[in-house]
N, C-alpha and C positions, 0 to 999 in steps of 0.2 A: 525353555519350556519344548516338551517330547515334541516332535515335529507332525504328529499323528495328533497334539490339541492343538498342533499352527496348524490343520487339516485344516480344520472344523470346529475351531474357535468360535464362540462369541461376533457373532453381527448384529448392528444396530442399522435398524430403517427395515422398509420391505424388501420381496426380494427383487426388486425392480433398480434400484437404489442398489440393493448388494448387487447381478450383474454388471449394472455402473459404471461399477468399482474393479470390476476385475477386466470387463473389456482395456483400462486406462491402463490397468496394472500391465495387462500380455500385449499392448502394448507398446508402452513403454519396455516392459522387455525383451520384445521381436528388438525392435532396433537397437541394445545393447548385443544379440547375439545376432543377429546382423552382419554384425563389424567385431564378433570373437572365433578365435580360433581353431582351425578342428580341432585342434592338440585337447582343449581345456572339455571345447564338449566328449569328445573322445574318454578324456579324464573322467566326465561326470554320469556318463554310463557304466564306464567302468564301478566303477565306486555304490549307482545303484543298481550292478548283479549283485554287486557281493552284497548290499543292503537287504535283498531280496533275499539272497540264501540266509543273512544272519537271524530273518527276520521272519521266517517260513516257518515257526510252530504261531506265529502271532495271528499270520495271512489265512492259516489252518481255522484257527481260531474264530475268524469272525467270517470265514467265508461256509464254516458250522452253524455261524448265528442267521445266514442267510438261509443253507438249503435247511433249518430246521424250519426257517418263517414260512416259507417256500409249500413245505408238504404240508402247514398247518391247512395253509391258503387252497393246498388238495392242487399246484400247480402239475401242467404234464407232465409227464417221463420225461417225454425231450429235454423242456423248457430246463430241469433239471441237473439235467445230463451236460446241455451248455453250458451251466454257472458251478461247476463242479471242481474243484482242483483239490488235487492230491500232493505228493514231494514227488512225483516226474514232475506232472505240471509246473508246478514250481522251480523245478530243475530247469525243462524247456522254456518258460518268459526268463529265467537269469542267463541262461548257454544263446536265447535271440537276442538281448539288451546285448549283449558280447558282441556277439553276429555281425549286430548291426552296428555298431562301434569296431568293430573293422573291412568295414567298409569303406573304399574312398571318398574321400570328404568334394560335394558336389557343390560345397557352394564357392561362389573363385571361380571355377573350372572352365574352361576353354570351347566351347562346342563349335565352336565353327571363326577362322578369321580369313580375310584378305585384304590388298592390295588395291586400292584406285589407280588408274591411270594423272590424277592429280595427288598421289601420294598421301593420298589419306589412309590411316590404318586402320583398320576394321575388325572387332571382336565380336563375338555374340556369349558373353560369360553368365553360368547360374548364378541367381540369387533368391534368395528364400521367400514366397511365398509371403509370410509377413504373420499371421495372427488365425489356428488353424481351430476348428468350432468341431470337436467328436462327440457325435450322443450317440450312448452305446445303451445295449438295456443288460442282456442279461450273462452274461459274459465278462466276469473281471478283469482275465489277463487283456482286453485291447485299455486295461488301466496303464499297461509296461507297456506294451507297443506301439499303439497309438504315444505315448508322449516319449519313445523314447525315437520313432522310427523321424517326428518332425523335431527334437529337440539336433539327431540328427542334420535336417535338414538346415539350421538356423532359424524356426520360424519356435514364434512361443503356440499353446495348447494350451483349449481349454478345454476341459474334459466334461461330461455331462456323464455321470451313470445312469442308470435304472434302479431304482428304487428296492428292487431283488438283491443285485449284486452292491448297495453301498456298502454295505458295511466290510467287506473285501478290496472293495475298489479305494476304500480310505486305507487300510493297511498298507498297499501295493504304493499310494499317488504317497504313501509316509514315504517310503524308501526311497522315490525315487528326490522326494526332496530334498532328503538326507546326498544324496549322487551329485545334484547342483550344489549344493553348500558347502558341502568337500571339493565341490572342483572353484566355488569360489565367484558361479555364474547366482542370476536373480533368480532365489525360489518360485516366482513368480510367470518362471518361462515355462512350467509345468501346473496349472491350476486344476482339482479337480472341484466342480461345484459343489459349497457342502447342504446341501439341498437337493431334496427329491420331490420340491414342488414345479407344477408342469408350465408354470408359468418363467419361469425360468427358462427351459423349453423355446418358449414365444419370445421370449430377448433377443433371444438365443439368432434362431431361424429370423428376426428384424436384424441385424447385426450389432449390436449392441453398440448405439452409434458411430458406425464404419467404424469399428476394431477388430471387425472376424473381416478375415479375406474370404474367405471359403469354409461351409460345412460340410462337411462326411459324416451321415449315418452309417450307426453299427446296430443291422436288430431286425424284426420283422415286415411285413408288409405294412403293416397298419404304422410303425412309425416310420418307415420312408415313404413309405406316401404324403405324411403329411408333410414330411421332412421339401420333399417338393414341389406338394401344392404352397406349400408357403413362407416357401425361404426367401426372401430378398439380395441371397447372397449367392457367389455361382457354391453349385454341390458334386459332390464326388459318389456317385452310387450305381445303386446296382436296388432295381423294387423286388426283384426272387430271384434266387435258383431253378430255374426247372432247364435241368440239363439231360442232357442225350446221348445215350450214345446207341449207334447205328453201324450193325451186323452187315456187312455190306457181303454178295456173292461169293467175294476171293476170300472171306476171310477164315484163319484157323479157327477150326470149332473149339483146342484145348482152348487156343486162345483169347479169342471169344465169351468163353466158358470166364474164364481169371481174369479179365478185362470188366467185365460187365460185376459179378460179387464183388470185386473190389472197390467198382464207383457207386452199387448202389448199398454193400454194404461197414467195410469200412468204418465210417462212421456219416450215420445215419439224417444229422441233423444238421448238419454244412450244408453252405449254399452249393458244393461242391458236388456235392453227395451225386448221383443221377436218380430223374425221376422217368425217364421214361426208356421203357429197350425200343429198338426199331430195327429189325429182322429181313432183311431180305426175301422176297418168294421165290427167288431164284437156288438157298438153301433153307428157307422152309422145314424142308422133310428131315435132312437130319441137325436143323442146330435148334428153330425153336424148343421141341423136350430135353435137350441137354441143357442148355441153359435158360432153363424155368423151371424144372427139372433141383435146377446147383443154388438156384435162389430158392425156391420151397426149405431145400436141405439147411440153406443157410440165417431159417428163421426169417424169411420175407413173405409178406400177400404178394403173388403175384395174379393182378387186371386185369386181362386182357379180351383180344379182341376174338369176332366167333376162332380164325383160324389160327387162335394161340389156347382157345379150352378147347377149340376139338385135337392138341395136339394135345397135351396136358389137362388132366383128373383135378389136378388142385389146382389149378386157374380160376380165377374167379370172374364172372363175368366183367367188364367197365363200361363203368355209368359215365352220361358224356363228360357230364365233371372230374373224370379222371387224367384228362386231356390235359394239358396243359395243365396240371398239378401241384404243387409243389407239397407231398407228400411231409416230410421234417420227420421219417420215419421210415419202421421196414415194411414199405408198400412200394409196388414202380407196377407204373401202367405197362403193357408187351403189348405190340401190335404188330401184321406183316404191315411190309411195304412193297409195292413192284418197281420196285429200281433205287438206285442212287438220286436221281431227283425228283421224286415222291416223298422220298425221306428228305430232301433239302425240301421242299416243300412246304412237308410234314412241319419242320425243326422251325422255318420262320413263321407260320402260320402260330405254333402252340410254346415256341418256346419262349427262352425272357432275353437270348442275346448274352448271356450270361459267358458258360464253357457247356464244348459238343465236343460228344468223338468220333469217330468210325476205326473200326476195324476190319481193318483187310491186308493183303500182303500185295495189292494191284499198284500200284505206288501212282501212278497214272490216276486211277481212281482218289485215292485217298487225295493227292493237288486239286482237283477238281472240287472234289467237296469242300476242304479248307478255302482252295476264289472263294463258292459262291453261299457260304451257312455265313452272313454276317457276323458274327458272334463276334464278345471282347477277346472269350480264347477257345485252338481249336485243334483238336487233341488227336491224332492217327497211332495207334496202336500203342494203346497209354488211358490210364485209369485218373476222371475228370478231376477222382478225391486229389489228384497234380495242383490242380485249379488253388493255388497259396501262393505266397510271397516269398514265399519259406525254402519254397519247393523249386522255385523259378532261380534260385541264390540273389533274390535279392533283403537276407537279412530279415525279414518280415515282414507284413501286406497291415496297413490299414485299412483294407478293405480292396475287393473287386468295382471298378466301376465298369455303366456298364455304355454309358453317353459314347457322344463324336469326338467332346473337342477335348486336347489340351491332357488330359490320364483319361486311360481305357488298360481294360486287366487292373491286375496286379499292381494296388498302389503303391510305391516304393518308398524310397529315397528324392530319387530321382525327380518320380511326378510331383512329388512335393516342395519342387522350384522352381520355377519362372526364369526367364532369364529376361537381358539387358543388354546394350551396344556399346560397347568403349571403342572412341571414336578420337586418336592421335594424327593431329597435322601437326605443318613445322611453320605455321603461318598466311595459310590458305583462302582464298577468301572466295566468296560463291559471284561469278559474275552476270 
């Protein structure tokens, strides 16, 4: 039977019964993956990449169906841009899966080892988390990225796509099933929820009778907020990507222009896009106008404070709601701040602890900013658009986590593992 038909074939019973079956089969697959070889998982990943390339036409056709539906419903351009695939994005998807296969196998790797005076030998080793639920909205490529990362780390995955991208997600998932079968691994290792019923999300957040170990939401504030509020299992997530670029008093002007324009305009709809530019009062006279004018020339609307609007005729006065707002489009807030500590205070008050950057030639100032800004990612003289697991050399990421427990920043293969202790003795007993 064709893999696409298997992926969303006829299911009987309620959504709850369907999800319970998915949870049980995922747990069974996770037990198989936990003892699978790295070679078999890599073989599956490479076969998946080959299938994605071979089925590119089918994936694009499915994506066109999704896009046509989105346009009929008059969805926002930024939303449609996130869900759109083309030949280059499909190739990037396949290459990303191959890059994950090429990463070192984390499962079973020894994190630390030591000997005790009584002769016990203790090792802390990486182990899979188990079953990971990924709930995503508009980006169909998450199907491949998330499924591949979970598999590499020895985890089973349950993927729930938003209805807007479901056709493309199904086409991509069929490629993942092909890869699993080619490597002799259970198809249930990566499952795509076959229905768009919102009750499926509720069932996943409840943990599927203890069969989901971690939830990762990928989507807008509404989805992430619901997940964080209702989930009964641990969550790796960020609510918003309100990223700042602070142009320090010792910033090179051309570097600041280049970084700010790239951080805002390379792709405005991603969570690593800059949403606010802070310019130090000490260089406001020389830096505000060139930076703002470069943004405007690139097609960005600049909403500024009084100092920015006085220096830039094309700027629009910012409203109170513009500060701490995730625009996800060609709009940026811009203001002048009185020094590094004031910039850090502003980021603390209005940021989302996702990614924040400083542009400066003063290394001591950069070090202070990076120490006192409590974000998952802090950058010096680099665009916030580098906030991506692939750019970090992780192959890909399942998302950006801004919490403080276990995983923080890009969630890659290592972050999708836990650990256990192996203790070896020679007959020791405790007195």
